[in-house]
N, C-alpha and C positions, 0 to 999 in steps of 0.2 A: 453234208448232200447238198447237191444245187436242184434247186426250185424254179419252177418256172410258174406265173402267175397268168391269168387268161383270165378277159375280162368284158363282158359284154353290155351295152348301155341300155335301158326303155327310157327314153327322154318321152313326156309330155307337157307338149304344148297348148297351151289355150288359145285356140282362134280367138284370132279378133272381130267378131261381127257382134252387131248393137243386140243382137235376141240369142235366145240357147239355139241347140240342134236341133231339136222338136217342137218347139212350142213360140210363145212370141214374148218371155217371161224377158225380162232384161239381163244383161251380164254384167252391169259396171258392179264397178266393186268398191265397199267397205258399207254400203244397205244396213239398215237395222235386221235383226236376225228374223228372217221366214216373212220377209217381205218381199222377197222374188220370187218365187215358186208359187205356181198355178196348178191346176188339178192334171193337167196335162205332166207336171214335173214329178207329182207326187202321185201318180200311176193310181189317180180314182176310177172308179168302176165306169166305162161307157165312152171313156174317153181314146183320140186315136192323135199319135206324133205324127207331125207333119215335116218332112226334113227341111233343111235349112239349105236353099240353094249357094248361101254363100259359102260355106263351111266345106261344100265338093270342090267348088273354087279354089278356094284356097289350098285343100289337098292336093288338089292337079298342079297349083302353081309350084309346092314344094317338090313333087315329083319332078317339074321340069327343070328346075331349079336344082337336083342331084341327081340330072339324067338318069332317074328311074326308071321302073317301069310303070304303067298306067293301067288301074286294073280297068277294062273298060264296060265290063260288066262288075258290082262289086255287090256283096249284101251283107245285111248287118243280122247281127244272129242276139239271142239271148244270153248273157251270161250270167247264170243262177250262183247266187252268195245272199248270207242276212246278215246283216249289219245294222246297227241303229238308227247311221246315216245313209241306209239305202233304200228307200221309201217304198219301191215297187219289187225290193226282192228280188228283182234282176237290172243286171245293168246291158244296155242295149250299144254294142260293141259290132266287130265284124272278126271271124273268125279265116274260114277257109279261103275265101275271097275279098282278098282286101282293096280299098281304092290305090293304093301303092304299093307296088312290088320291090323285085331288086333294083339295089344304085348303088353308087360308091362316092365319098366323099375325099378328098387329101388333107391332111393336116400336116403343119408347121411344129416342128419337134424344137424343144430349146436349144438342140447343139445346131439348129439351121436345116437339119433332115427332114424332109417329107415322108407323109406313109399313108397308103391308102386303105382306107377305112372302108368295111363293106355294109350295104344295108340291107339287112334281111327284109323290112315291110314298113310301112306307114300304116294306121288305118285309123276309121274316124269313130269315136267313140263318145259318149259320156259319161261326164263328169259325175261323182255322188254329194252327198252334202259332206259336211264337216262336224265331227264331236267335239265340243269345249267343253275341256276336262278341270279348266280354272274357275270358271264364272258362277258357280254355286258349290259349298261346301259338303263333300262328299255325295255329290251327282254328278251324272255327266249331263250337258244339254247337246243337243242338235239343232244346226242351222241346218237349212235346205236351200240360203240362196245360191249356192253353188250346183245342186243337183242340175243336171240336166244341161249344164254347161258345155259347149263343142271342145273336145279333144282330139291333138292327130299323137297319137302315139307313135314313138319312131323306134324301131328295133335296131339295132346294130348285131353282126357280126361278133363272134366273139373276137376280133382279132387285134384287139388289146394286152400288152404284156407289162404293162405299168400302169400308178396312176398317174403318173403325170400323162402319159399317151392318154387315158380316159380324159383329164380335163382338156387337152387339146383338142379332141374331139367335139368335145361334149359344146367347149366353146364357139367352134366350128359352124355347130348345128343351131346354136344360138344367134350368129352372126348370118348364118342364111335367112331364120324364120325374121329375123328381125327387117334385113333388108327387103325380102320381097313385100313382107308387109303383113305378117300373117299371125304376127304373134307381139304382142311388146315385150314379151321374155324378162316382165319384173320378177325375178325370184322370190322378192319378198314378202311379194301379192299370193306367192304360189302360183304365177301363170307358166313358169318354168320349172320342171320338175325332173331329177332325176333316179331310176332305181338302179343300182349297179348289181350285176351279176357276178359274184366273182369265187373264182376256186383256182386252186395250187395242184401243180404233176412235175413230176423228176423233171427235168431238162431232158429234152431227144423223145419223151413219149407223146405218143399220138394222142392217145386216149382220154380225155376230159376226166377232172378230177370232179366230186359232188362240188357242186356249189351251193354258196349261201346269196341270198337278195339281200340287197339294203336297199329299204324304204325310205321313196319323198325326200333325197335330200335337196336343200332348196339354197346352195353357195360352191360356187367352183374351192373352195376353201374347203368345204367341209364335206365336201367328195373326194378331193385328195386322201385330207386325212382320215375318212370311212374305210377307204378303198386300203393304207397302209395297214391302219389297223385290223381290217379284218385278213389281208394277207398274214401276218403274225399270228393271228390268234388261229389260222386253221396248221400252219407250220408245225407248231407248237404243240397241237392234238397230234399230227400223226406223227413226229418225233418222239411225241411223249408214248406211243404206242394204241392209241385212240383213233377214230374214224369222225369224219367230218361227218355232219348230219344237214341234210337236205333242208333247209326252211327259211322263213320270212323275218330281217331282223333289222334292230331300227339303232339309225346311230343318233349316240347322246353326243352333244356337241360340249355338254358344261364335261362331262368325264372322259371326252375324247376317247371314246369305246362303242361297239355296238353290241347290243342287248336281243338276243333272240324274243319274237315277238307270236311267233305259229309256225306248224309245221307246214313246209310249201307246199302248194297244192299243183295237183299238174292240172294239162286241161279238162281230162274227164271227169275231173271234181265239179268242173262247173258245169258240167252238163250240156253245152253249147248246144241252139237250135235256130233254124232261122227264125226272125221274129215273123207274126203272121200276119202283123200289123202292118207290115212296111214291105214297099215293092222294090226289087231288083235296081239300081240305080243301073243305066245306061248312060255312055260318054260317049258323045259323036265327035270324031277328028275334027270338025268345024268349031268345035267347042275348042278343045286343045290349041288348036293354032288360033284362037281369039285369046288365049291366055296367055299364049308365046308371047305375042306385040306386046304383053302390059307387063311381063317381067322387065326390071331395071336391070344396070350392070351390077353383076353379081361382084363379090370381093376378089377370086380370085383375077377375074380380067382387068377391072379398078386396080388392082395392084399391080398387074402388069403392067399397065397405061403412066401410073407412077414412076415406072421406074423406067420404061421407054420414052414418053413424053417429055414428063417431067424431071429427067435424069435424078429423082431420088433413090438415098442408098435403100437393099433391100427391105432393112431394118426397118425405116422411118416407113418405106410402104406399108410394112405388114401391122403397123401400130393405127396409121390413119384408115386403114380401111378396112381395119379389125370391125368396126363400129360404123355403120352407114350416117350416125347423126355427123358422128368426127369426119367421114370423107366428105361429106356433104360442108360441113363448117370450112374444113381447108379449102376447098375448091371454091367458094365464098369468099374467101375473105383477099385469097391470090388474084380472083378476077377482079375484086372492088378495091385491093390497095396497088398492085402493083409492083407488090414484094416478090424477089425469087421463091418459087417453092421452097428451097432448102430454107432459108429465111423464117417464111412461114408455117414449115415445118418443127422447126426450132421450139419455134414460139406458142405452137399450139400443145405439141408433147410434153414441152418443157416448163414454160410458166404458167399455162393455162390451167391445165393440169396439174400440176402442183399447187397454184391455188381450189380449184375446185375439190382436189381430195382431200385437201385440210378443212373445208369446208363440208363436206360429205354429200355434195350434190355431183349427178349427170350433168353433161354437157349441156340437159335440153333443159337445167334449169339455171346455166348462170346467168349471173349477174349484166355480163358482158358480152353481148349478140355478136354474132359475124361481122356486122356492119359496123358496130361501136371500135372491133376489133383490128377489122382494117385499118381504120383511119388512124389506131395508132402504130400498124406496121408499116402506113404510108409513110407515115413521117422517119419511121428509122431509116429505111430504104431510100430516102431521099436526103438523109444528114441534117436533117432541120433535128434531129434528138438522137443521143448515142442510147446504147441498148442500155445502160447501166440507168440512166435518165427514165428513159420506157421502161422497167420494171417500177419506178416510183410511182408513173403516170398509171399502170394499168393498176395498183395499188390503190388510189385515189378514183379511175374509174368503179373499181370494181365496190366499191360505197357510196356514189353516185349515178346520177345521169351523164353527169359532161362528157363532153368529146374530147377525146386528145388533143384537138387543137385548142379546146376553150381552155385546157388545166394548162396547155402549155405557154398559152397568149398572160394567162392571168399570175401565173407562177413567175412567170418571167424565166423558161428552162430552155429556150431556144439554142442550140448548140453553138459555140462560135468558132468560123473558118475561117474567121478574117487572121492570116498569116500575121499580120503587123501587130496584133494584137496579143495572139500566143506568144511572139518572140519578144515581147515586151513582159509578158508574165515569165517565160523562162530566163532572161538576162538578170529579170529582180529575184527568182530562186538560186541563181546559181553565183551571184553575186554576196546574195546570204548565206550560202553554205562554202564557205573555201575550201574547209580542211576534207569537205566529202568530192569536191572536185578534183581534188590532188589525188585524193585516192584511187577515185576513178580511171583519171589519164595516170596513174602508177598500175592500173590492170585489172583493179578490181570491179569488174563490169558489172555485177550483180548492182551495183550501186544505183543502176540506171534506174531500179522500180523506186527506190527512193525518190529521185528529180520528179518522175513521172507523176507518183502520189502528191507530191507539194505541189506542182504545179493544177493539177487537178484541184486539189485542194483550195488554190487560189483563183480558180475558175468556177468554183464551186458544184465543176463535175460536170461544166459544161461545153470545157474544150477538144476540138474532133479530136479522138485518140487516135486517129493515122495520122494526120497532121503534126499532131503533140511527138508522136515518136520517131519521126523522118527526123523532124526540126530538131528538137533534143539531142537526136546523136548524134547530129552534124555541131553542136553548140559546144557540147561538152566535148567533142574530140581537138576545139579549135582550130 
């Protein structure tokens, strides 16, 4: 049987405000448990929530970045449920009138094709606390530091048909919220979390199948694995004569499986009603216009500029603009070094990324900043050093504060471009290898690499490669 997968994502982006959405408590990560929750966060009798204006501004910026409808009148509601980490017994969220309405984003898939994914809505809400299961033997602790942290819940249409499409969409949203600086996107700290609604149906069927919701997946790799497992699980159940149950499931990364948590609640189970302590939010057009002016160049626009103006290949431009910090680093590098865009792209996405991945670092934590990196590329661009020597210098820069120029001077690594000096080395190598010369001239042209290697060895890797190859070919031909 031919099955079709249907996926919709709910993404919780923690907004980068300094204080919580309805109180003055700090949102800093990593504080001692229960030290950043005040009476408002705990819902103590007599307290009143006060809306954080900056959280509203950030939601509007997201709407502008995704060409979505902006709710000029939005209403907060109480979502009632009872968990140990929800101190008030309800969560302040938005239901019928959210701050952001319908929109769309375009994603690029692995094969280079693009697909438009619809946005159903994005609404403001407060986060719950956190149940801690491993701090006390046989007991569960509750940390309420996160209670009241502002979230923007971004709900997609069920437009995705594979785990890879879902990951491409999640990455795109991750890129957008970081570009417009409303969320740091740190998945390890829970600043960006995904819930995946997954169902299957017979190919060609318009009716949606029964869905399962996989909660709080905190990495793109786990999101793909969780969806793929869930799709296989549901197909196995249906083909075995059973029925998929609507439920909420948890992804267990250690065992690479999803497990049932609880039956899936419907909206009426939460008994939503307008929060009597909060007035409706009225947004003026003048505020929208003001926030529009603060938006940076967005990923798609920047990518197009890199292709059109800098003449970069589509792939290079996509990699560089997927993350704002990377694009900023790249542009700072070419501005300071005079390096060609292609040279800078190759070194940023190749040598620099390779070292960052090996060290487990983000670009923002790179030991070599854009200024020092551009100094290295400047010396490659003006042929002071070769690319091979450049890699050695980058290794030394990684473990020190020295500039490329300082290392070149100290180590005597300046590229040899004096044709008479290179010619002498070539003559010495040819003289020392008469049999190889005879074989080369007899037609074994692969020996060119041997002679290049010997001259490079004699020059300690400092001979100008382009000059060397040109001169060596002439000498070998006699």
